[in-house]
C-alpha positions in Angstrom: 92.3 102.5 92.5 94.2 100.8 95.5 93.1 97.8 97.6 94.6 98.0 101.1 93.8 97.4 104.4 94.6 98.9 108.1 96.1 96.7 111.0 97.3 97.4 114.5 99.4 95.7 117.0 98.5 97.7 119.9 97.7 101.3 118.4 100.8 101.0 116.6 98.7 101.3 112.8 99.8 101.2 109.4 98.5 100.6 106.1 98.6 97.7 104.5 98.9 97.2 100.5 98.9 93.3 99.4 102.2 93.6 96.8 101.3 90.3 94.7 98.5 92.0 93.6 98.6 95.6 94.0 101.5 96.8 91.8 102.9 100.5 92.4 107.0 101.9 90.7 109.9 102.1 93.5 109.5 106.3 92.3 106.3 106.5 93.2 105.8 104.9 96.9 107.1 107.9 99.7 104.7 110.3 98.1 101.7 107.9 98.2 102.6 106.9 101.1 103.1 110.4 102.8 99.5 110.7 101.3 97.6 107.7 102.6 99.2 107.9 106.2 98.0 111.9 107.1 95.6 111.6 109.1 93.7 114.5 108.3 93.6 114.1 103.9 94.2 110.2 103.8 93.7 107.2 105.7 96.0 107.5 108.1 98.1 105.7 110.5 102.4 105.5 111.3 103.2 104.3 107.9 102.7 102.2 105.2 103.4 98.3 105.0 103.8 96.7 101.5 103.5 92.9 102.3 105.3 91.6 98.9 106.7 87.8 97.6 110.1 87.3 98.3 113.0 84.8 97.9 114.5 84.0 100.6 111.3 83.7 103.0 108.3 83.4 102.4 107.6 87.0 102.7 108.8 90.5 103.0 107.5 93.3 104.5 108.2 96.8 102.9 108.5 99.2 105.0 107.3 103.3 105.3 107.2 106.0 107.6 104.6 108.3 108.3 107.6 110.9 106.1 107.8 107.6 103.2 111.4 107.3 104.3 111.9 103.6 104.2 113.1 102.0 107.9 114.0 98.5 108.6 112.1 96.8 111.0 108.8 97.3 113.2 107.9 94.5 115.3 104.0 95.7 115.4 103.5 95.7 112.1 105.3 92.4 111.5 102.8 90.9 113.9 100.4 92.3 111.6 102.0 90.9 108.7 101.7 87.6 109.8 97.9 87.9 110.9 96.9 89.1 107.2 98.5 86.5 105.2 97.3 83.9 107.1 94.0 85.5 108.0 93.6 85.6 104.1 95.1 82.3 103.1 98.5 82.6 101.9 99.7 80.1 103.8 98.3 77.8 106.8 101.5 78.1 108.7 101.1 78.1 112.1 105.0 79.1 111.7 106.9 81.0 109.3 108.8 83.6 107.8 109.4 86.8 107.2 112.2 89.2 104.9 112.9 92.4 106.3 115.6 95.4 105.7 117.1 93.8 109.1 117.1 90.2 108.0 114.8 87.2 108.2 112.5 86.6 110.7 110.7 84.1 112.3 107.1 84.3 113.1 105.2 82.0 115.1 101.3 82.6 115.3 98.3 81.9 117.8 95.2 81.4 116.3 91.3 82.0 118.1 88.6 81.1 115.7 91.2 80.0 112.8 92.4 83.2 112.4 95.5 84.9 114.4 94.9 86.0 117.8 98.6 86.8 118.6 102.1 85.8 116.8 105.0 86.2 117.8 108.8 86.9 116.7 112.0 86.3 117.8 113.7 89.7 116.4 117.4 88.8 116.6 120.4 89.1 119.4 120.3 93.8 120.0 123.6 95.3 118.7 125.3 97.4 121.5 128.0 98.4 119.7 127.9 102.1 118.8 129.3 101.7 115.0 126.8 98.6 114.3 123.8 101.3 115.4 124.7 103.4 113.9 125.4 105.9 116.8 129.2 108.8 116.1 130.5 107.8 120.4 134.5 107.5 121.5 132.4 104.8 123.1 132.6 101.2 122.4 129.0 101.2 123.3 126.8 103.7 125.5 124.7 102.1 128.1 123.0 104.5 130.9 126.0 107.2 129.6 124.5 111.5 129.8 123.4 112.6 126.0 123.6 116.0 125.8 120.3 117.2 124.1 120.1 120.9 124.5 122.4 123.6 126.9 122.7 122.0 130.5 120.2 119.2 128.8 121.7 115.8 129.9 120.0 112.7 129.5 121.3 110.0 131.0 120.2 106.8 128.2 121.4 103.0 126.4 121.9 103.2 122.8 121.1 99.6 121.3 119.9 98.8 117.2 117.6 96.1 117.1 117.8 96.7 113.5 116.9 100.0 113.3 118.5 102.9 116.6 117.1 103.0 119.3 118.0 105.2 122.7 116.1 104.5 126.3 115.8 106.6 129.3 115.1 106.5 132.2 112.3 108.2 133.8 110.3 109.6 137.0 106.8 109.5 135.3 106.1 109.3 132.1 103.1 110.8 131.3 104.1 114.6 132.2 107.1 115.2 129.2 105.8 116.8 126.3 107.0 114.5 124.1 106.2 117.0 120.9 109.1 119.5 122.2 111.8 116.2 123.1 111.0 114.0 120.5 112.9 115.8 118.0 115.8 117.0 119.7 116.5 113.3 120.3 115.9 111.8 116.8 117.5 114.7 114.7 120.2 114.0 117.0 123.9 114.6 115.8 125.2 111.9 117.4 123.3 109.3 115.6 123.2 109.8 111.8 120.4 107.8 110.5 117.7 109.4 113.2 117.1 107.6 116.9 113.8 106.0 118.0 114.0 107.2 121.9 112.4 104.8 124.7 111.1 107.2 127.0 110.4 104.7 130.6 109.6 104.0 133.7 109.7 101.1 136.1 106.3 99.4 137.8 107.6 97.1 139.6 110.5 94.4 138.9 108.7 92.5 136.3 106.5 95.1 134.4 107.5 98.9 133.2 105.8 101.1 130.7 106.9 103.7 128.2 106.1 106.4 125.1 107.9 106.1 122.1 108.7 108.9 119.6 109.7 107.1 116.4 111.5 108.5 113.7 109.6 109.8 111.1 106.5 109.4 112.9 106.2 110.8 116.1 105.1 110.0 119.4 103.5 106.0 118.4 100.9 104.4 120.6 104.0 101.2 120.5 106.8 99.9 119.6 107.8 96.9 119.0 111.4 97.5 117.8 111.3 99.6 120.8 109.7 97.8 123.4 112.9 94.9 122.3 114.7 97.7 123.0 113.3 98.9 126.6 113.4 95.0 127.5 117.6 95.1 126.9 117.8 98.2 129.1 115.9 96.9 131.4 117.6 93.8 131.9 121.5 95.2 131.7 120.9 97.5 133.6 118.6 95.3 136.6 116.2 97.8 136.7 113.5 95.5 136.0 112.7 91.4 134.1 115.4 89.2 133.6 117.0 86.6 131.1 114.4 84.0 129.9 111.2 85.7 131.9 109.0 87.3 130.5 108.7 91.1 131.0 105.8 93.6 130.9 106.3 96.5 128.6 103.1 98.7 128.4 102.4 101.2 126.2 100.1 103.6 125.4 97.7 101.4 123.1 97.8 98.3 125.1 100.5 95.9 126.6 103.9 93.9 124.7 105.2 90.5 125.9 109.2 90.8 125.6 111.7 87.8 126.7 115.1 88.4 126.1 116.8 84.9 126.3 120.0 83.5 127.4 121.5 83.2 124.1 120.7 86.7 123.6 117.7 86.4 121.6 114.4 88.4 122.2 111.4 87.6 121.6 108.2 89.7 120.7 104.4 89.0 122.1 101.2 91.3 120.8 98.6 91.4 119.2 97.6 91.5 116.3 94.3 93.0 114.9 93.0 94.0 111.7 91.3 97.8 112.0 89.2 97.9 108.6 89.7 97.4 104.5 88.8 99.0 101.7 89.4 101.5 98.0 91.2 104.7 97.9 91.6 106.9 95.0 94.9 107.5 94.4 95.0 110.7 92.6 96.8 111.7 89.8 99.0 114.1 90.4 100.8 111.8 93.2 100.9 109.8 90.7 103.0 111.3 88.5 105.4 113.5 91.6 
């Protein structure tokens, strides 16, 4: 029996497990993650996040995509971790740190009626150097360059890492795209050896953009925090929308995020975090035995 919490940030939903009390071996986690993430036969979510003790931070976020693969970072997911640890009394601090595969992140939470309503995350500095994203390219950086995804099909875009790899491309009408066909062509592109998350962005005005995202290992999700940050970096870099030190409204399928690309190159992500429900699920023996 496994106790879990279902949480979401702008529709980017994950199953959360308290690693302080629920003990699973590293070997069995990928299969259990796939089972829990299944929207028909499991709980359903974009993946599973374990909230663990940490040695160099207040907490650790151990994140898995829906296909059981590890992921470095999730901006929406980490805000939900912040809500969980505060609302459940694991901390009484309103500023604390969470360790991820992409480094230690500092979180500030905003309270309403004694519970977390919103969280702001210092997502660190974006990485544009191709070899560090990683991306295989003759370019030092890949900014507003053409990416061939099929014969005679080229999308201009910008490659950026926010702890995980992203490709940001601008389109005229984001709602008309068939992401089920387009997304995998980017995700498994040969120039991205570790796969890539792809953001398709439509500029609404100088302060507002909206996007859809195809995440490696999960498919189209309703929001992506690191993706929203990559979008803001690309927008400001290309002068398409937004300015340094000013909030940019980044509208995902599941709601609005606010991103500030600061003059010191750090990126601040702000948005909601919501508990959907909690419960207990019986993990079948055949899954655990795998």
